[in-house]
BAGURO-74887 format. One record per residue (C-alpha): residue number from 1; x, y, z negated; residue in three letters. Coordinates in Angstrom, 1 decimal. Layout:
% BAGURO-74887
  resi       x       y       z  resn
   NUM       X       Y       Z   ALA
...
% end
This chain:
% BAGURO-74887
  resi       x       y       z  resn
     1    93.2    66.0   -72.2   UNK
     2    90.5    65.2   -74.0   UNK
     3    89.2    62.1   -74.9   UNK
     4    85.9    60.5   -72.8   UNK
     5    83.2    61.0   -75.3   UNK
     6    80.7    57.5   -73.7   UNK
     7    77.2    58.9   -73.5   UNK
     8    75.7    60.1   -76.0   UNK
     9    72.0    58.9   -76.7   UNK
    10    69.9    61.6   -78.1   UNK
    11    66.6    60.8   -77.2   UNK
    12    64.3    63.9   -76.0   UNK
    13    61.9    62.8   -73.7   UNK
    14    60.9    64.1   -70.1   UNK
    15    58.3    62.9   -67.4   UNK
    16    59.1    62.8   -63.6   UNK
    17    57.3    62.5   -60.9   UNK
    18    57.1    59.3   -59.0   UNK
    19    58.5    61.0   -55.7   UNK
    20    61.4    62.0   -57.9   UNK
    21    62.7    58.5   -58.7   UNK
    22    65.0    56.5   -57.3   UNK
    23    66.3    53.2   -57.2   UNK
    24    69.5    54.1   -59.5   UNK
    25    68.7    57.7   -60.2   UNK
    26    65.9    60.3   -61.3   UNK
    27    65.5    63.8   -60.9   UNK
    28    63.9    66.7   -62.7   UNK
    29    62.6    69.8   -60.8   UNK
    30    60.0    71.0   -63.3   UNK
    31    61.5    74.4   -64.1   UNK
    32    60.4    74.1   -67.7   UNK
    33    62.2    70.7   -68.0   UNK
    34    65.5    71.9   -66.9   UNK
    35    65.7    75.0   -68.8   UNK
    36    64.4    73.3   -71.6   UNK
    37    66.6    70.6   -71.5   UNK
    38    69.7    73.0   -70.5   UNK
    39    69.5    76.2   -72.8   UNK
    40    67.2    74.7   -75.7   UNK
    41    67.9    71.4   -76.4   UNK
    42    72.1    71.9   -74.9   UNK
    43    72.3    68.7   -73.4   UNK
    44    75.3    67.7   -71.2   UNK
    45    76.6    65.5   -68.9   UNK
    46    77.1    61.9   -70.3   UNK
    47    73.7    62.5   -72.5   UNK
    48    71.2    59.5   -72.3   UNK
    49    67.6    60.7   -72.4   UNK
    50    64.3    59.1   -71.9   UNK
    51    62.2    59.7   -68.9   UNK
    52    58.4    58.5   -68.3   UNK
    53    56.7    58.4   -64.6   UNK
    54    53.2    58.9   -66.9   UNK
    55    51.9    55.6   -64.7   UNK
    56    54.0    52.5   -66.3   UNK
    57    57.2    52.3   -66.2   UNK
    58    59.9    54.8   -68.2   UNK
    59    63.5    54.8   -68.1   UNK
    60    67.2    55.5   -70.0   UNK
    61    68.6    58.2   -67.7   UNK
    62    72.6    59.4   -68.7   UNK
    63    73.0    63.0   -67.2   UNK
    64    75.3    63.2   -64.0   UNK
    65    74.2    66.7   -63.4   UNK
    66    72.6    70.0   -64.1   UNK
    67    72.3    73.0   -62.3   UNK
    68    69.3    75.9   -62.9   UNK
    69    67.0    74.0   -60.5   UNK
    70    67.4    70.6   -61.5   UNK
    71    68.9    67.9   -63.2   UNK
    72    69.9    64.6   -62.3   UNK
    73    70.3    61.3   -64.4   UNK
    74    71.8    57.4   -63.0   UNK
    75    69.2    55.0   -64.7   UNK
    76    70.7    52.9   -67.0   UNK
    77    67.5    50.6   -67.9   UNK
    78    63.8    50.8   -67.0   UNK
    79    61.3    49.1   -68.4   UNK
    80    57.5    48.9   -68.7   UNK
    81    55.8    51.0   -71.6   UNK
    82    56.2    50.1   -75.2   UNK
    83    54.3    53.0   -77.2   UNK
    84    51.7    53.3   -75.3   UNK
    85    48.3    52.2   -77.2   UNK
    86    46.1    50.0   -75.1   UNK
    87    42.9    51.3   -76.3   UNK
    88    42.0    54.6   -74.8   UNK
    89    40.5    57.4   -77.1   UNK
    90    38.5    60.2   -75.7   UNK
    91    37.9    62.8   -78.4   UNK
    92    34.8    64.5   -77.6   UNK
    93    35.8    67.6   -80.2   UNK
    94    33.3    70.0   -81.4   UNK
    95    35.3    73.4   -80.7   UNK
    96    36.4    74.6   -84.1   UNK
    97    37.2    78.3   -85.4   UNK
    98    40.7    79.7   -84.9   UNK
    99    43.7    78.0   -84.3   UNK
   100    42.3    74.5   -85.7   UNK
   101    41.9    73.0   -82.4   UNK
   102    46.0    73.3   -81.4   UNK
   103    46.5    71.8   -84.5   UNK
   104    43.7    69.1   -84.1   UNK
   105    45.5    68.1   -80.2   UNK
   106    49.1    67.7   -82.0   UNK
   107    48.2    65.5   -84.4   UNK
   108    46.0    63.4   -82.0   UNK
   109    48.4    62.9   -79.5   UNK
   110    50.7    62.0   -81.7   UNK
   111    48.2    59.4   -82.6   UNK
   112    47.5    58.0   -79.4   UNK
   113    44.5    59.9   -77.9   UNK
   114    44.2    59.4   -74.2   UNK
   115    42.0    62.7   -73.5   UNK
   116    40.8    65.6   -75.4   UNK
   117    37.3    67.1   -74.5   UNK
   118    36.6    70.4   -76.5   UNK
   119    32.6    70.4   -76.5   UNK
   120    30.5    73.5   -76.8   UNK
   121    27.8    72.1   -80.0   UNK
   122    24.7    74.0   -81.3   UNK
   123    26.6    74.9   -84.6   UNK
   124    30.3    76.0   -82.3   UNK
   125    31.3    79.7   -83.0   UNK
   126    33.4    80.0   -80.6   UNK
   127    32.2    81.7   -77.4   UNK
   128    33.0    81.4   -73.7   UNK
   129    33.4    85.3   -72.8   UNK
   130    35.1    84.2   -69.5   UNK
   131    38.7    83.6   -70.7   UNK
   132    38.0    80.1   -72.2   UNK
   133    40.4    78.8   -69.0   UNK
   134    43.6    80.4   -70.6   UNK
   135    42.9    78.4   -74.1   UNK
   136    42.8    75.3   -72.4   UNK
   137    45.5    75.9   -70.4   UNK
   138    47.4    76.6   -73.7   UNK
   139    45.9    73.2   -75.7   UNK
   140    47.6    71.0   -72.3   UNK
   141    50.2    72.8   -72.9   UNK
   142    50.6    71.6   -76.8   UNK
   143    49.4    68.6   -76.1   UNK
   144    52.4    68.0   -73.0   UNK
   145    54.8    69.1   -76.0   UNK
   146    53.8    66.8   -78.5   UNK
   147    53.8    63.8   -76.2   UNK
   148    57.2    64.5   -75.7   UNK
   149    58.1    64.8   -79.4   UNK
   150    56.6    61.1   -80.4   UNK
   151    58.0    60.1   -77.2   UNK
   152    54.6    58.5   -75.7   UNK
   153    54.9    57.1   -72.2   UNK
   154    51.5    59.0   -71.3   UNK
   155    51.0    62.8   -70.8   UNK
   156    47.1    63.1   -72.9   UNK
   157    44.5    65.1   -70.6   UNK
   158    42.7    68.1   -72.3   UNK
   159    39.6    68.9   -70.4   UNK
   160    37.6    72.1   -69.3   UNK
   161    35.5    72.8   -72.1   UNK
   162    32.0    71.0   -71.7   UNK
   163    28.3    71.1   -73.4   UNK
   164    26.9    68.1   -75.6   UNK
   165    24.4    67.2   -72.6   UNK
   166    27.3    67.1   -70.4   UNK
   167    29.2    65.1   -72.1   UNK
   168    26.3    62.6   -73.0   UNK
   169    26.2    61.6   -68.9   UNK
   170    30.1    60.6   -68.8   UNK
   171    30.4    58.7   -72.4   UNK
   172    28.3    56.2   -70.8   UNK
   173    31.5    54.8   -69.2   UNK
   174    33.1    53.9   -72.4   UNK
   175    32.6    50.4   -73.9   UNK
   176    32.2    52.1   -77.5   UNK
   177    31.0    55.5   -78.8   UNK
   178    31.5    56.6   -82.4   UNK
   179    29.8    59.3   -83.8   UNK
   180    31.2    60.5   -86.8   UNK
   181    28.7    61.9   -89.2   UNK
   182    28.8    63.2   -92.6   UNK
   183    25.1    62.6   -93.3   UNK
   184    25.2    58.5   -91.7   UNK
   185    24.8    56.4   -95.7   UNK
   186    24.3    53.0   -94.1   UNK
   187    27.0    52.2   -91.4   UNK
   188    30.7    53.3   -91.9   UNK
   189    33.6    53.3   -89.3   UNK
   190    35.1    50.1   -91.0   UNK
   191    32.4    48.0   -90.4   UNK
   192    32.0    48.5   -86.6   UNK
   193    35.6    48.4   -85.5   UNK
   194    35.8    44.7   -87.5   UNK
   195    32.7    44.2   -85.9   UNK
   196    33.5    45.2   -81.9   UNK
   197    37.5    44.2   -82.8   UNK
   198    36.2    40.7   -81.2   UNK
   199    35.2    42.3   -78.1   UNK
   200    38.6    44.1   -77.3   UNK
   201    37.0    47.6   -76.2   UNK
   202    39.3    49.6   -74.0   UNK
   203    37.6    53.0   -74.3   UNK
   204    36.5    54.5   -76.9   UNK
   205    34.5    57.5   -77.4   UNK
   206    35.2    59.8   -80.7   UNK
   207    32.4    62.5   -81.3   UNK
   208    33.3    64.8   -84.5   UNK
   209    31.5    67.9   -85.1   UNK
   210    32.9    72.1   -85.8   UNK
   211    32.1    73.1   -88.9   UNK
   212    28.6    72.3   -89.8   UNK
   213    28.8    69.0   -88.4   UNK
   214    26.2    68.2   -85.7   UNK
   215    22.8    69.1   -85.2   UNK
   216    19.8    66.4   -86.5   UNK
   217    18.6    67.0   -82.8   UNK
   218    23.0    66.6   -81.4   UNK
   219    22.5    63.0   -83.7   UNK
   220    19.5    62.2   -82.1   UNK
   221    20.3    62.5   -78.2   UNK
   222    23.8    61.0   -78.9   UNK
   223    22.4    57.8   -80.8   UNK
   224    20.1    57.4   -78.2   UNK
   225    22.6    57.5   -75.5   UNK
   226    24.0    54.8   -77.1   UNK
   227    26.4    56.2   -79.5   UNK
   228    27.0    54.3   -82.8   UNK
   229    26.6    57.0   -86.2   UNK
   230    29.4    56.0   -88.7   UNK
   231    30.6    58.0   -91.6   UNK
   232    34.5    57.9   -92.7   UNK
   233    34.2    57.7   -96.6   UNK
   234    32.4    59.2   -99.5   UNK
   235    34.0    62.9   -98.9   UNK
   236    33.2    65.4   -96.2   UNK
   237    36.0    65.7   -94.4   UNK
   238    37.5    69.4   -92.6   UNK
   239    37.2    69.4   -88.8   UNK
   240    40.7    69.2   -88.4   UNK
   241    41.0    66.3   -91.0   UNK
   242    38.9    64.5   -89.6   UNK
   243    39.5    64.0   -86.2   UNK
   244    43.0    63.0   -87.2   UNK
   245    42.0    60.2   -90.0   UNK
   246    38.8    59.0   -87.2   UNK
   247    42.2    58.1   -85.0   UNK
   248    44.2    56.9   -87.5   UNK
   249    41.4    54.2   -88.3   UNK
   250    40.4    53.4   -84.9   UNK
   251    44.0    52.6   -84.4   UNK
   252    45.0    51.0   -87.2   UNK
   253    41.9    48.2   -86.9   UNK
   254    42.6    47.9   -83.2   UNK
   255    46.5    48.4   -82.0   UNK
   256    48.3    47.6   -85.2   UNK
   257    46.0    45.3   -87.5   UNK
   258    47.2    41.7   -87.7   UNK
   259    50.6    42.0   -85.3   UNK
% end
């Protein structure tokens, strides 16, 4: 007779609907999650995994049943999110060419972005030929996969593509809007973040242009709407580098610095 190996903590992260979270157990019913857990990750009864309710709580559960339709686990521990940043950053990303958007989404999710909105700008090369929704679906899937890997509590949203004029109407809801502009010579992102830190901004909008950046007229419209034009440094960054660098600076100044 084999010896019971005890709970094996392989901290995979999954998300569960609140309706499937009970007093002492959690049920996973998403078909892709069930398949991934059992067939790809090859979890077994007795393994311990992490579950998020995508709202405020995360759990450790010991798997007690695995079927093709569902996975059931006994709750071992429950506590509020530990890895979610307090600062909610919305990335208004000028749509780049090829697969650069996939990399941007993956890495900014790992760094703590809350929402990504693809933005059509004057210098956007990519066009919407009626099937752009499929791109958005793929980008959302990439975000969902990335958030599991980095074990965050909330699944970031990749919204539908919008125009810059549409963005101007909604960015007023943010406490601070930062426009990364390669021709900005006076103000750095570092200066603005340290100046605004005492105000403890909870919602930040981050504007990154596509290849070629924002046009002068777009910069004027955004600054008139309240965005602060900032420099990321002396060198010109690629679009996929700028998004990651800017978000890392924000998280350092507002989430990590001084801890």
